[in-house]
PDB file as gemmi writes it, atoms N, CA and C in Angstrom:
CRYST1    1.000    1.000    1.000  90.00  90.00  90.00 P 1                      
ATOM      1  N   MET A   1     -56.529 -80.646  -7.338  1.00  0.00           N  
ATOM      2  CA  MET A   1     -56.436 -81.745  -7.698  1.00  0.00           C  
ATOM      3  C   MET A   1     -54.763 -82.380  -7.817  1.00  0.00           C  
ATOM      4  N   ASP A   2     -54.468 -83.544  -7.320  1.00  0.00           N  
ATOM      5  CA  ASP A   2     -52.891 -83.929  -7.496  1.00  0.00           C  
ATOM      6  C   ASP A   2     -52.947 -84.901  -8.783  1.00  0.00           C  
ATOM      7  N   SER A   3     -51.823 -84.481  -9.359  1.00  0.00           N  
ATOM      8  CA  SER A   3     -51.562 -85.386 -10.767  1.00  0.00           C  
ATOM      9  C   SER A   3     -51.317 -86.632 -10.247  1.00  0.00           C  
ATOM     10  N   VAL A   4     -51.517 -87.791 -11.284  1.00  0.00           N  
ATOM     11  CA  VAL A   4     -51.478 -89.250 -10.650  1.00  0.00           C  
ATOM     12  C   VAL A   4     -50.184 -89.431 -11.404  1.00  0.00           C  
ATOM     13  N   SER A   5     -49.039 -90.102 -10.550  1.00  0.00           N  
ATOM     14  CA  SER A   5     -47.786 -90.815 -11.424  1.00  0.00           C  
ATOM     15  C   SER A   5     -48.269 -91.564 -11.931  1.00  0.00           C  
ATOM     16  N   GLY A   6     -47.368 -91.609 -13.721  1.00  0.00           N  
ATOM     17  CA  GLY A   6     -47.653 -92.460 -14.745  1.00  0.00           C  
ATOM     18  C   GLY A   6     -47.525 -93.913 -15.020  1.00  0.00           C  
ATOM     19  N   THR A   7     -48.054 -94.960 -14.969  1.00  0.00           N  
ATOM     20  CA  THR A   7     -47.489 -95.957 -14.927  1.00  0.00           C  
ATOM     21  C   THR A   7     -48.157 -96.640 -16.187  1.00  0.00           C  
ATOM     22  N   VAL A   8     -47.333 -97.520 -16.973  1.00  0.00           N  
ATOM     23  CA  VAL A   8     -47.702 -98.563 -17.825  1.00  0.00           C  
ATOM     24  C   VAL A   8     -47.404-100.031 -17.571  1.00  0.00           C  
ATOM     25  N   SER A   9     -48.064-101.109 -18.083  1.00  0.00           N  
ATOM     26  CA  SER A   9     -47.851-102.463 -17.785  1.00  0.00           C  
ATOM     27  C   SER A   9     -46.800-103.137 -18.585  1.00  0.00           C  
ATOM     28  N   GLY A  10     -46.219-102.395 -19.599  1.00  0.00           N  
ATOM     29  CA  GLY A  10     -45.539-102.709 -20.418  1.00  0.00           C  
ATOM     30  C   GLY A  10     -44.977-102.097 -21.566  1.00  0.00           C  
ATOM     31  N   PHE A  11     -43.882-101.814 -22.023  1.00  0.00           N  
ATOM     32  CA  PHE A  11     -43.329-101.759 -23.775  1.00  0.00           C  
ATOM     33  C   PHE A  11     -43.491-102.677 -24.492  1.00  0.00           C  
ATOM     34  N   THR A  12     -43.340-102.561 -25.818  1.00  0.00           N  
ATOM     35  CA  THR A  12     -43.234-103.687 -26.723  1.00  0.00           C  
ATOM     36  C   THR A  12     -41.988-103.090 -27.302  1.00  0.00           C  
ATOM     37  N   CYS A  13     -41.078-103.315 -26.980  1.00  0.00           N  
ATOM     38  CA  CYS A  13     -39.826-103.506 -27.273  1.00  0.00           C  
ATOM     39  C   CYS A  13     -39.397-103.604 -28.348  1.00  0.00           C  
ATOM     40  N   SER A  14     -39.611-104.896 -28.946  1.00  0.00           N  
ATOM     41  CA  SER A  14     -39.384-105.459 -30.174  1.00  0.00           C  
ATOM     42  C   SER A  14     -40.171-104.406 -31.564  1.00  0.00           C  
ATOM     43  N   SER A  15     -41.347-103.461 -31.253  1.00  0.00           N  
ATOM     44  CA  SER A  15     -41.985-102.587 -32.044  1.00  0.00           C  
ATOM     45  C   SER A  15     -41.224-101.438 -31.981  1.00  0.00           C  
ATOM     46  N   ALA A  16     -40.417-100.922 -31.275  1.00  0.00           N  
ATOM     47  CA  ALA A  16     -39.807 -99.697 -31.092  1.00  0.00           C  
ATOM     48  C   ALA A  16     -38.891 -99.550 -32.526  1.00  0.00           C  
ATOM     49  N   SER A  17     -38.889 -97.996 -32.867  1.00  0.00           N  
ATOM     50  CA  SER A  17     -38.655 -97.548 -34.005  1.00  0.00           C  
ATOM     51  C   SER A  17     -37.928 -96.176 -34.136  1.00  0.00           C  
ATOM     52  N   PHE A  18     -36.775 -96.299 -35.001  1.00  0.00           N  
ATOM     53  CA  PHE A  18     -36.374 -95.141 -35.193  1.00  0.00           C  
ATOM     54  C   PHE A  18     -36.589 -94.435 -36.409  1.00  0.00           C  
ATOM     55  N   SER A  19     -36.846 -93.432 -36.742  1.00  0.00           N  
ATOM     56  CA  SER A  19     -37.037 -92.549 -38.149  1.00  0.00           C  
ATOM     57  C   SER A  19     -36.470 -91.034 -37.884  1.00  0.00           C  
ATOM     58  N   PRO A  20     -35.671 -90.948 -39.007  1.00  0.00           N  
ATOM     59  CA  PRO A  20     -34.916 -92.143 -39.986  1.00  0.00           C  
ATOM     60  C   PRO A  20     -34.273 -93.163 -39.490  1.00  0.00           C  
ATOM     61  N   ALA A  21     -34.538 -94.475 -39.881  1.00  0.00           N  
ATOM     62  CA  ALA A  21     -33.847 -95.948 -39.559  1.00  0.00           C  
ATOM     63  C   ALA A  21     -32.668 -95.519 -38.934  1.00  0.00           C  
ATOM     64  N   THR A  22     -31.522 -94.929 -39.821  1.00  0.00           N  
ATOM     65  CA  THR A  22     -30.474 -94.707 -39.989  1.00  0.00           C  
ATOM     66  C   THR A  22     -30.134 -93.606 -39.758  1.00  0.00           C  
ATOM     67  N   ALA A  23     -28.469 -93.366 -39.196  1.00  0.00           N  
ATOM     68  CA  ALA A  23     -28.051 -91.850 -38.980  1.00  0.00           C  
ATOM     69  C   ALA A  23     -26.518 -92.058 -39.881  1.00  0.00           C  
ATOM     70  N   THR A  24     -25.760 -91.045 -40.071  1.00  0.00           N  
ATOM     71  CA  THR A  24     -24.612 -91.486 -40.776  1.00  0.00           C  
ATOM     72  C   THR A  24     -23.692 -90.278 -39.792  1.00  0.00           C  
ATOM     73  N   GLN A  25     -22.188 -91.006 -39.555  1.00  0.00           N  
ATOM     74  CA  GLN A  25     -21.158 -90.259 -38.930  1.00  0.00           C  
ATOM     75  C   GLN A  25     -21.111 -88.799 -39.344  1.00  0.00           C  
ATOM     76  N   GLY A  26     -20.878 -87.756 -38.599  1.00  0.00           N  
ATOM     77  CA  GLY A  26     -20.655 -86.882 -38.994  1.00  0.00           C  
ATOM     78  C   GLY A  26     -21.589 -86.011 -39.459  1.00  0.00           C  
ATOM     79  N   ALA A  27     -22.518 -86.439 -39.882  1.00  0.00           N  
ATOM     80  CA  ALA A  27     -23.376 -85.581 -40.345  1.00  0.00           C  
ATOM     81  C   ALA A  27     -24.991 -85.464 -39.222  1.00  0.00           C  
ATOM     82  N   ALA A  28     -25.494 -83.975 -39.560  1.00  0.00           N  
ATOM     83  CA  ALA A  28     -26.332 -84.110 -38.466  1.00  0.00           C  
ATOM     84  C   ALA A  28     -27.802 -85.055 -38.790  1.00  0.00           C  
ATOM     85  N   TYR A  29     -28.373 -85.480 -37.616  1.00  0.00           N  
ATOM     86  CA  TYR A  29     -29.486 -86.023 -37.577  1.00  0.00           C  
ATOM     87  C   TYR A  29     -30.414 -85.356 -36.670  1.00  0.00           C  
ATOM     88  N   THR A  30     -31.702 -85.453 -36.919  1.00  0.00           N  
ATOM     89  CA  THR A  30     -32.950 -85.450 -36.474  1.00  0.00           C  
ATOM     90  C   THR A  30     -33.724 -86.318 -36.898  1.00  0.00           C  
ATOM     91  N   GLY A  31     -34.255 -86.954 -35.309  1.00  0.00           N  
ATOM     92  CA  GLY A  31     -35.535 -87.903 -36.042  1.00  0.00           C  
ATOM     93  C   GLY A  31     -36.339 -88.309 -34.431  1.00  0.00           C  
ATOM     94  N   THR A  32     -36.754 -89.403 -34.615  1.00  0.00           N  
ATOM     95  CA  THR A  32     -37.864 -90.029 -33.342  1.00  0.00           C  
ATOM     96  C   THR A  32     -37.558 -91.104 -33.181  1.00  0.00           C  
ATOM     97  N   LEU A  33     -37.650 -91.854 -31.755  1.00  0.00           N  
ATOM     98  CA  LEU A  33     -37.602 -92.776 -31.518  1.00  0.00           C  
ATOM     99  C   LEU A  33     -39.098 -93.153 -30.898  1.00  0.00           C  
ATOM    100  N   THR A  34     -39.771 -94.000 -31.242  1.00  0.00           N  
ATOM    101  CA  THR A  34     -41.150 -94.329 -31.101  1.00  0.00           C  
ATOM    102  C   THR A  34     -41.224 -95.799 -30.239  1.00  0.00           C  
ATOM    103  N   ILE A  35     -41.582 -95.517 -28.968  1.00  0.00           N  
ATOM    104  CA  ILE A  35     -41.964 -97.035 -28.477  1.00  0.00           C  
ATOM    105  C   ILE A  35     -43.467 -97.233 -27.782  1.00  0.00           C  
ATOM    106  N   PRO A  36     -44.024 -98.268 -28.540  1.00  0.00           N  
ATOM    107  CA  PRO A  36     -45.257 -98.626 -28.198  1.00  0.00           C  
ATOM    108  C   PRO A  36     -45.485 -98.819 -26.500  1.00  0.00           C  
ATOM    109  N   TYR A  37     -46.615 -98.930 -26.117  1.00  0.00           N  
ATOM    110  CA  TYR A  37     -46.855 -99.097 -24.391  1.00  0.00           C  
ATOM    111  C   TYR A  37     -48.517 -99.295 -24.493  1.00  0.00           C  
ATOM    112  N   THR A  38     -48.420-100.591 -23.367  1.00  0.00           N  
ATOM    113  CA  THR A  38     -49.813-101.024 -23.151  1.00  0.00           C  
ATOM    114  C   THR A  38     -50.100-100.902 -21.875  1.00  0.00           C  
ATOM    115  N   GLY A  39     -51.072-100.559 -21.514  1.00  0.00           N  
ATOM    116  CA  GLY A  39     -51.712-100.654 -19.968  1.00  0.00           C  
ATOM    117  C   GLY A  39     -51.364 -99.455 -18.960  1.00  0.00           C  
ATOM    118  N   GLY A  40     -51.205 -98.236 -19.846  1.00  0.00           N  
ATOM    119  CA  GLY A  40     -51.011 -96.857 -19.763  1.00  0.00           C  
ATOM    120  C   GLY A  40     -52.198 -96.584 -18.598  1.00  0.00           C  
ATOM    121  N   ASN A  41     -52.247 -95.890 -17.920  1.00  0.00           N  
ATOM    122  CA  ASN A  41     -52.994 -95.430 -16.612  1.00  0.00           C  
ATOM    123  C   ASN A  41     -53.316 -93.956 -16.750  1.00  0.00           C  
ATOM    124  N   GLY A  42     -53.011 -93.278 -17.733  1.00  0.00           N  
ATOM    125  CA  GLY A  42     -53.280 -91.848 -17.986  1.00  0.00           C  
ATOM    126  C   GLY A  42     -52.481 -90.579 -17.125  1.00  0.00           C  
ATOM    127  N   GLY A  43     -51.734 -91.440 -16.442  1.00  0.00           N  
ATOM    128  CA  GLY A  43     -50.753 -90.616 -15.266  1.00  0.00           C  
ATOM    129  C   GLY A  43     -49.888 -89.674 -15.702  1.00  0.00           C  
ATOM    130  N   THR A  44     -49.137 -89.036 -15.178  1.00  0.00           N  
ATOM    131  CA  THR A  44     -48.013 -88.008 -15.727  1.00  0.00           C  
ATOM    132  C   THR A  44     -46.540 -88.915 -16.124  1.00  0.00           C  
ATOM    133  N   TYR A  45     -45.587 -88.434 -17.014  1.00  0.00           N  
ATOM    134  CA  TYR A  45     -44.380 -89.125 -16.736  1.00  0.00           C  
ATOM    135  C   TYR A  45     -43.571 -87.430 -17.004  1.00  0.00           C  
ATOM    136  N   THR A  46     -42.363 -87.508 -16.169  1.00  0.00           N  
ATOM    137  CA  THR A  46     -41.831 -85.896 -16.430  1.00  0.00           C  
ATOM    138  C   THR A  46     -40.544 -86.317 -17.858  1.00  0.00           C  
ATOM    139  N   ALA A  47     -40.202 -84.679 -18.033  1.00  0.00           N  
ATOM    140  CA  ALA A  47     -39.445 -85.017 -19.131  1.00  0.00           C  
ATOM    141  C   ALA A  47     -38.053 -85.431 -18.963  1.00  0.00           C  
ATOM    142  N   GLN A  48     -37.271 -85.795 -19.972  1.00  0.00           N  
ATOM    143  CA  GLN A  48     -36.074 -86.979 -19.606  1.00  0.00           C  
ATOM    144  C   GLN A  48     -35.428 -86.180 -20.885  1.00  0.00           C  
ATOM    145  N   SER A  49     -33.873 -86.371 -20.686  1.00  0.00           N  
ATOM    146  CA  SER A  49     -32.454 -85.932 -21.585  1.00  0.00           C  
ATOM    147  C   SER A  49     -31.650 -86.682 -21.638  1.00  0.00           C  
ATOM    148  N   PHE A  50     -31.266 -87.178 -22.443  1.00  0.00           N  
ATOM    149  CA  PHE A  50     -29.509 -87.655 -22.425  1.00  0.00           C  
ATOM    150  C   PHE A  50     -29.054 -87.877 -23.853  1.00  0.00           C  
ATOM    151  N   THR A  51     -27.715 -87.572 -23.424  1.00  0.00           N  
ATOM    152  CA  THR A  51     -26.935 -87.859 -25.008  1.00  0.00           C  
ATOM    153  C   THR A  51     -26.167 -89.273 -25.019  1.00  0.00           C  
ATOM    154  N   GLN A  52     -25.908 -89.697 -25.843  1.00  0.00           N  
ATOM    155  CA  GLN A  52     -25.556 -90.721 -26.581  1.00  0.00           C  
ATOM    156  C   GLN A  52     -24.856 -90.711 -27.778  1.00  0.00           C  
ATOM    157  N   ASN A  53     -23.406 -91.164 -28.120  1.00  0.00           N  
ATOM    158  CA  ASN A  53     -22.439 -91.139 -29.321  1.00  0.00           C  
ATOM    159  C   ASN A  53     -22.930 -89.599 -30.056  1.00  0.00           C  
ATOM    160  N   GLY A  54     -23.091 -88.812 -29.551  1.00  0.00           N  
ATOM    161  CA  GLY A  54     -23.466 -86.733 -29.955  1.00  0.00           C  
ATOM    162  C   GLY A  54     -24.869 -87.006 -30.107  1.00  0.00           C  
ATOM    163  N   LEU A  55     -25.677 -87.674 -29.938  1.00  0.00           N  
ATOM    164  CA  LEU A  55     -27.520 -87.439 -30.355  1.00  0.00           C  
ATOM    165  C   LEU A  55     -27.713 -87.674 -29.010  1.00  0.00           C  
ATOM    166  N   THR A  56     -28.460 -86.363 -28.806  1.00  0.00           N  
ATOM    167  CA  THR A  56     -29.341 -85.650 -27.693  1.00  0.00           C  
ATOM    168  C   THR A  56     -30.876 -86.627 -27.831  1.00  0.00           C  
ATOM    169  N   PHE A  57     -31.403 -87.299 -26.843  1.00  0.00           N  
ATOM    170  CA  PHE A  57     -32.498 -87.955 -26.806  1.00  0.00           C  
ATOM    171  C   PHE A  57     -33.557 -87.247 -25.466  1.00  0.00           C  
ATOM    172  N   ALA A  58     -34.591 -86.454 -26.002  1.00  0.00           N  
ATOM    173  CA  ALA A  58     -35.574 -85.980 -25.314  1.00  0.00           C  
ATOM    174  C   ALA A  58     -36.952 -86.188 -25.345  1.00  0.00           C  
ATOM    175  N   LEU A  59     -36.930 -86.486 -24.120  1.00  0.00           N  
ATOM    176  CA  LEU A  59     -38.712 -86.566 -24.223  1.00  0.00           C  
ATOM    177  C   LEU A  59     -39.409 -85.589 -23.592  1.00  0.00           C  
ATOM    178  N   THR A  60     -40.557 -84.940 -24.220  1.00  0.00           N  
ATOM    179  CA  THR A  60     -41.042 -83.816 -23.293  1.00  0.00           C  
ATOM    180  C   THR A  60     -42.082 -84.394 -22.246  1.00  0.00           C  
ATOM    181  N   ALA A  61     -42.277 -83.764 -21.047  1.00  0.00           N  
ATOM    182  CA  ALA A  61     -42.960 -84.132 -19.890  1.00  0.00           C  
ATOM    183  C   ALA A  61     -44.543 -84.173 -20.512  1.00  0.00           C  
ATOM    184  N   GLY A  62     -45.180 -84.906 -20.418  1.00  0.00           N  
ATOM    185  CA  GLY A  62     -46.868 -85.320 -20.417  1.00  0.00           C  
ATOM    186  C   GLY A  62     -47.517 -86.440 -20.059  1.00  0.00           C  
ATOM    187  N   ASN A  63     -48.576 -86.775 -20.370  1.00  0.00           N  
ATOM    188  CA  ASN A  63     -49.282 -87.938 -19.527  1.00  0.00           C  
ATOM    189  C   ASN A  63     -49.347 -89.314 -20.897  1.00  0.00           C  
ATOM    190  N   PHE A  64     -49.438 -90.582 -19.850  1.00  0.00           N  
ATOM    191  CA  PHE A  64     -49.632 -91.673 -20.829  1.00  0.00           C  
ATOM    192  C   PHE A  64     -51.272 -91.442 -21.288  1.00  0.00           C  
ATOM    193  N   SER A  65     -51.649 -92.327 -22.129  1.00  0.00           N  
ATOM    194  CA  SER A  65     -52.898 -92.711 -22.458  1.00  0.00           C  
ATOM    195  C   SER A  65     -53.061 -93.829 -21.701  1.00  0.00           C  
ATOM    196  N   ILE A  66     -54.756 -93.746 -21.833  1.00  0.00           N  
ATOM    197  CA  ILE A  66     -55.191 -94.765 -20.570  1.00  0.00           C  
ATOM    198  C   ILE A  66     -55.233 -95.832 -21.907  1.00  0.00           C  
ATOM    199  N   GLY A  67     -54.682 -97.079 -21.285  1.00  0.00           N  
ATOM    200  CA  GLY A  67     -54.308 -98.121 -22.377  1.00  0.00           C  
ATOM    201  C   GLY A  67     -53.021 -98.296 -23.320  1.00  0.00           C  
ATOM    202  N   THR A  68     -53.344 -98.248 -24.548  1.00  0.00           N  
ATOM    203  CA  THR A  68     -52.059 -98.316 -25.079  1.00  0.00           C  
ATOM    204  C   THR A  68     -52.039 -96.641 -25.782  1.00  0.00           C  
ATOM    205  N   GLY A  69     -50.656 -96.821 -26.255  1.00  0.00           N  
ATOM    206  CA  GLY A  69     -50.293 -95.570 -26.925  1.00  0.00           C  
ATOM    207  C   GLY A  69     -48.518 -95.529 -27.260  1.00  0.00           C  
ATOM    208  N   ASN A  70     -48.113 -94.470 -27.543  1.00  0.00           N  
ATOM    209  CA  ASN A  70     -46.712 -94.371 -27.499  1.00  0.00           C  
ATOM    210  C   ASN A  70     -45.610 -93.443 -26.919  1.00  0.00           C  
ATOM    211  N   LEU A  71     -44.704 -93.772 -26.501  1.00  0.00           N  
ATOM    212  CA  LEU A  71     -43.891 -92.841 -25.985  1.00  0.00           C  
ATOM    213  C   LEU A  71     -43.036 -92.311 -27.136  1.00  0.00           C  
ATOM    214  N   ILE A  72     -43.123 -91.088 -27.528  1.00  0.00           N  
ATOM    215  CA  ILE A  72     -41.869 -90.469 -28.267  1.00  0.00           C  
ATOM    216  C   ILE A  72     -41.020 -89.512 -27.489  1.00  0.00           C  
ATOM    217  N   TYR A  73     -39.086 -90.086 -28.229  1.00  0.00           N  
ATOM    218  CA  TYR A  73     -38.237 -89.299 -27.868  1.00  0.00           C  
ATOM    219  C   TYR A  73     -37.769 -88.446 -29.320  1.00  0.00           C  
ATOM    220  N   ASN A  74     -37.679 -87.478 -29.187  1.00  0.00           N  
ATOM    221  CA  ASN A  74     -36.543 -86.355 -29.994  1.00  0.00           C  
ATOM    222  C   ASN A  74     -35.696 -86.325 -30.313  1.00  0.00           C  
ATOM    223  N   ILE A  75     -34.820 -86.745 -31.249  1.00  0.00           N  
ATOM    224  CA  ILE A  75     -33.510 -87.259 -31.152  1.00  0.00           C  
ATOM    225  C   ILE A  75     -32.767 -86.125 -32.345  1.00  0.00           C  
ATOM    226  N   ASN A  76     -31.763 -85.154 -31.726  1.00  0.00           N  
ATOM    227  CA  ASN A  76     -31.079 -84.448 -32.474  1.00  0.00           C  
ATOM    228  C   ASN A  76     -29.441 -84.287 -31.885  1.00  0.00           C  
ATOM    229  N   GLY A  77     -28.688 -83.845 -33.229  1.00  0.00           N  
ATOM    230  CA  GLY A  77     -27.262 -84.006 -32.897  1.00  0.00           C  
ATOM    231  C   GLY A  77     -26.174 -84.570 -34.100  1.00  0.00           C  
ATOM    232  N   ILE A  78     -25.152 -84.763 -33.803  1.00  0.00           N  
ATOM    233  CA  ILE A  78     -24.383 -85.438 -34.926  1.00  0.00           C  
ATOM    234  C   ILE A  78     -23.413 -86.693 -34.304  1.00  0.00           C  
ATOM    235  N   PRO A  79     -23.891 -87.892 -34.838  1.00  0.00           N  
ATOM    236  CA  PRO A  79     -23.190 -88.928 -34.682  1.00  0.00           C  
ATOM    237  C   PRO A  79     -21.721 -89.046 -34.298  1.00  0.00           C  
ATOM    238  N   ALA A  80     -21.348 -89.199 -33.313  1.00  0.00           N  
ATOM    239  CA  ALA A  80     -19.410 -89.101 -33.168  1.00  0.00           C  
ATOM    240  C   ALA A  80     -19.022 -90.324 -33.951  1.00  0.00           C  
ATOM    241  N   THR A  81     -19.463 -91.778 -33.811  1.00  0.00           N  
ATOM    242  CA  THR A  81     -18.948 -92.910 -34.076  1.00  0.00           C  
ATOM    243  C   THR A  81     -20.072 -93.311 -34.924  1.00  0.00           C  
ATOM    244  N   SER A  82     -19.167 -94.811 -36.075  1.00  0.00           N  
ATOM    245  CA  SER A  82     -20.301 -95.115 -36.680  1.00  0.00           C  
ATOM    246  C   SER A  82     -20.537 -96.558 -35.937  1.00  0.00           C  
ATOM    247  N   GLY A  83     -21.673 -97.393 -36.195  1.00  0.00           N  
ATOM    248  CA  GLY A  83     -21.796 -98.865 -35.949  1.00  0.00           C  
ATOM    249  C   GLY A  83     -23.088 -98.315 -35.102  1.00  0.00           C  
ATOM    250  N   THR A  84     -23.697 -98.851 -34.310  1.00  0.00           N  
ATOM    251  CA  THR A  84     -25.004 -98.802 -33.386  1.00  0.00           C  
ATOM    252  C   THR A  84     -24.837 -98.328 -32.540  1.00  0.00           C  
ATOM    253  N   THR A  85     -25.898 -97.251 -32.189  1.00  0.00           N  
ATOM    254  CA  THR A  85     -25.813 -96.196 -31.032  1.00  0.00           C  
ATOM    255  C   THR A  85     -27.118 -97.207 -30.167  1.00  0.00           C  
ATOM    256  N   SER A  86     -26.398 -97.684 -28.813  1.00  0.00           N  
ATOM    257  CA  SER A  86     -27.570 -98.217 -28.151  1.00  0.00           C  
ATOM    258  C   SER A  86     -27.931 -97.278 -26.408  1.00  0.00           C  
ATOM    259  N   VAL A  87     -29.222 -97.611 -26.840  1.00  0.00           N  
ATOM    260  CA  VAL A  87     -30.089 -97.103 -25.757  1.00  0.00           C  
ATOM    261  C   VAL A  87     -30.914 -97.566 -24.400  1.00  0.00           C  
ATOM    262  N   ASN A  88     -30.911 -97.204 -23.325  1.00  0.00           N  
ATOM    263  CA  ASN A  88     -31.853 -98.145 -22.373  1.00  0.00           C  
ATOM    264  C   ASN A  88     -32.881 -96.736 -22.653  1.00  0.00           C  
ATOM    265  N   ILE A  89     -33.979 -97.408 -22.305  1.00  0.00           N  
ATOM    266  CA  ILE A  89     -35.465 -96.226 -22.007  1.00  0.00           C  
ATOM    267  C   ILE A  89     -35.507 -96.611 -20.529  1.00  0.00           C  
ATOM    268  N   MET A  90     -36.241 -95.844 -19.370  1.00  0.00           N  
ATOM    269  CA  MET A  90     -37.381 -96.553 -18.561  1.00  0.00           C  
ATOM    270  C   MET A  90     -37.850 -94.882 -18.359  1.00  0.00           C  
ATOM    271  N   ALA A  91     -39.187 -95.799 -18.306  1.00  0.00           N  
ATOM    272  CA  ALA A  91     -40.485 -94.326 -17.702  1.00  0.00           C  
ATOM    273  C   ALA A  91     -41.599 -95.529 -17.498  1.00  0.00           C  
ATOM    274  N   GLY A  92     -42.613 -94.920 -16.479  1.00  0.00           N  
ATOM    275  CA  GLY A  92     -43.734 -95.566 -16.193  1.00  0.00           C  
ATOM    276  C   GLY A  92     -43.285 -96.808 -15.707  1.00  0.00           C  
ATOM    277  N   GLY A  93     -42.401 -97.239 -14.964  1.00  0.00           N  
ATOM    278  CA  GLY A  93     -41.939 -98.064 -14.148  1.00  0.00           C  
ATOM    279  C   GLY A  93     -41.442 -99.292 -14.720  1.00  0.00           C  
ATOM    280  N   GLN A  94     -41.281 -99.017 -16.071  1.00  0.00           N  
ATOM    281  CA  GLN A  94     -41.023-100.086 -17.289  1.00  0.00           C  
ATOM    282  C   GLN A  94     -39.753 -99.826 -18.003  1.00  0.00           C  
ATOM    283  N   SER A  95     -39.007-100.563 -18.928  1.00  0.00           N  
ATOM    284  CA  SER A  95     -37.978-100.174 -19.111  1.00  0.00           C  
ATOM    285  C   SER A  95     -37.670-101.204 -20.574  1.00  0.00           C  
ATOM    286  N   CYS A  96     -36.800-100.381 -21.661  1.00  0.00           N  
ATOM    287  CA  CYS A  96     -36.901-101.163 -22.836  1.00  0.00           C  
ATOM    288  C   CYS A  96     -35.260-101.082 -23.335  1.00  0.00           C  
ATOM    289  N   ASN A  97     -34.359-101.845 -23.055  1.00  0.00           N  
ATOM    290  CA  ASN A  97     -32.596-102.030 -23.157  1.00  0.00           C  
ATOM    291  C   ASN A  97     -31.967-102.269 -24.499  1.00  0.00           C  
ATOM    292  N   GLY A  98     -31.142-101.446 -24.757  1.00  0.00           N  
ATOM    293  CA  GLY A  98     -30.911-102.234 -26.215  1.00  0.00           C  
ATOM    294  C   GLY A  98     -31.287-101.822 -27.472  1.00  0.00           C  
ATOM    295  N   LEU A  99     -31.882-100.592 -27.239  1.00  0.00           N  
ATOM    296  CA  LEU A  99     -32.655 -99.795 -28.521  1.00  0.00           C  
ATOM    297  C   LEU A  99     -31.753 -99.418 -29.498  1.00  0.00           C  
ATOM    298  N   THR A 100     -31.168 -99.851 -30.559  1.00  0.00           N  
ATOM    299  CA  THR A 100     -29.909 -99.494 -31.333  1.00  0.00           C  
ATOM    300  C   THR A 100     -30.744 -99.065 -33.241  1.00  0.00           C  
ATOM    301  N   LEU A 101     -29.846 -97.618 -33.021  1.00  0.00           N  
ATOM    302  CA  LEU A 101     -30.043 -96.815 -34.109  1.00  0.00           C  
ATOM    303  C   LEU A 101     -28.700 -97.292 -34.749  1.00  0.00           C  
ATOM    304  N   ASN A 102     -28.642 -97.611 -35.976  1.00  0.00           N  
ATOM    305  CA  ASN A 102     -27.575 -97.762 -37.028  1.00  0.00           C  
ATOM    306  C   ASN A 102     -26.674 -96.813 -37.352  1.00  0.00           C  
ATOM    307  N   VAL A 103     -25.735 -96.505 -37.462  1.00  0.00           N  
ATOM    308  CA  VAL A 103     -24.803 -95.322 -37.850  1.00  0.00           C  
ATOM    309  C   VAL A 103     -23.734 -95.925 -38.661  1.00  0.00           C  
ATOM    310  N   ASN A 104     -24.044 -94.650 -40.092  1.00  0.00           N  
ATOM    311  CA  ASN A 104     -23.482 -95.781 -41.414  1.00  0.00           C  
ATOM    312  C   ASN A 104     -21.911 -94.520 -41.182  1.00  0.00           C  
ATOM    313  N   PRO A 105     -21.002 -95.041 -41.963  1.00  0.00           N  
ATOM    314  CA  PRO A 105     -19.677 -94.137 -41.829  1.00  0.00           C  
ATOM    315  C   PRO A 105     -19.459 -93.231 -42.553  1.00  0.00           C  
TER     316      PRO A 105                                                      
END                                                                             
């Protein structure tokens, strides 16, 4: 049986959240970025990994839920600069742009 390519009808970008909500420059950060979605088809999505401001965002390959669910990126690293770290997420044919994590000095 072939796997079905995963799609979603949309991300609820305004409800995306970082946990913990803030990081500190030069201090180790371990957390998650959770992005709710709607219209999942139950299909697969591939693993993703990228680094922004010293933080590595990693998505483990898996399947979208049918209907609503959450896409969860694990985040690890040491933020290099303070301010905001902004990331753009693309998966399942949709995207969320400008998701920001506040980094304290």
